[in-house]
C-alpha positions as CSV (number, residue, x, y, z in Angstrom):
1,M,26.4,177.2,-30.3
2,T,28.9,175.1,-28.0
3,K,27.0,174.8,-24.0
4,V,29.4,174.5,-21.6
5,A,28.7,174.2,-18.7
6,L,30.9,174.4,-15.0
7,I,28.9,172.0,-12.6
8,C,29.8,173.6,-8.7
9,G,28.9,173.2,-5.0
10,T,27.8,175.9,-4.0
11,G,28.5,178.1,-6.5
12,A,31.1,180.6,-5.2
13,S,34.3,180.1,-7.2
14,S,32.2,178.2,-10.8
15,S,30.3,182.2,-10.3
16,F,33.8,183.2,-10.2
17,M,35.3,181.0,-12.9
18,A,32.2,181.5,-15.0
19,V,32.4,185.4,-15.7
20,K,36.4,185.2,-16.4
21,L,35.6,181.4,-19.1
22,R,32.8,184.4,-20.9
23,A,35.3,187.1,-21.1
24,A,37.6,185.4,-22.9
25,V,35.4,183.7,-25.1
26,K,34.1,187.7,-25.8
27,D,37.8,188.9,-26.6
28,K,38.2,185.2,-29.1
29,G,34.8,186.3,-30.5
30,L,33.6,182.5,-30.1
31,H,30.9,181.6,-29.9
32,I,29.9,179.3,-26.5
33,E,27.6,179.7,-24.0
34,V,28.8,178.8,-20.7
35,S,26.5,177.9,-17.8
36,V,27.4,177.1,-13.7
37,C,25.3,174.2,-12.5
38,P,25.7,172.5,-9.2
39,E,26.0,169.3,-9.3
40,T,22.2,168.2,-7.9
41,S,20.5,169.6,-10.7
42,L,23.0,168.8,-13.4
43,T,20.4,164.9,-14.5
44,K,17.9,167.3,-15.6
45,D,20.1,169.9,-18.3
46,I,22.7,167.1,-19.3
47,E,22.4,165.9,-22.4
48,T,22.2,169.3,-24.0
49,Y,25.8,170.6,-22.8
50,D,28.5,169.5,-25.3
51,H,31.4,170.3,-22.7
52,I,31.6,169.4,-19.0
53,L,33.9,171.2,-16.4
54,I,34.0,169.8,-13.2
55,G,36.3,172.2,-10.7
56,P,39.7,170.5,-8.8
57,H,37.5,169.8,-5.4
58,L,34.9,168.2,-7.0
59,S,37.5,166.0,-8.6
60,F,36.3,162.8,-6.9
61,L,33.4,163.1,-8.7
62,E,34.2,162.8,-11.9
63,E,33.9,158.8,-12.3
64,D,30.9,158.3,-10.8
65,L,28.7,161.2,-13.5
66,S,31.1,160.0,-16.5
67,S,30.0,156.3,-15.7
68,R,26.4,157.4,-15.0
69,Y,25.7,159.7,-17.7
70,H,28.0,158.1,-20.7
71,L,30.6,161.1,-20.1
72,K,33.2,159.8,-21.4
73,G,34.7,162.6,-23.8
74,K,33.2,164.9,-22.6
75,L,33.5,166.0,-18.7
76,T,37.4,167.4,-17.5
77,V,38.0,168.3,-14.3
78,I,39.5,171.8,-14.8
79,P,43.6,171.6,-13.4
80,Y,44.5,173.6,-10.3
81,Y,46.6,176.0,-11.9
82,I,43.8,177.3,-13.6
83,Y,41.0,177.5,-11.6
84,A,43.4,178.9,-8.1
85,T,44.1,181.5,-10.5
86,M,40.9,182.5,-12.1
87,D,42.1,182.6,-15.8
88,G,40.0,182.2,-18.0
89,D,41.9,182.4,-21.4
90,Q,43.5,178.6,-20.1
91,L,40.4,177.5,-19.5
92,L,38.6,178.3,-23.0
93,Q,42.4,177.0,-24.3
94,L,41.7,173.1,-21.9
95,I,38.0,173.1,-24.2
96,T,39.5,174.3,-27.3
97,E,41.2,171.3,-27.1
98,Y,38.6,168.4,-26.5
99,Q,37.2,170.5,-29.2
């Protein structure tokens, strides 16, 4: 099973995005586990995720997280147009493109 983490600040918008992504995963019959994880607690679970998604409002963390935890190829900033519309289908497409 593929494990995906949505990185958040306080968790409000990323929780909504996770609900939409889980619905898209279910509709497609895929086996992807979606978790919401505050960036402050990411360190303890980072190795367990196949893909890590960052909301566009946290894009400033991308370089630091990628270099600190060697996440090349695992870390993606969610495009604004997907995040703003909470489009779970487009986010799922983005994830599957990177697998």
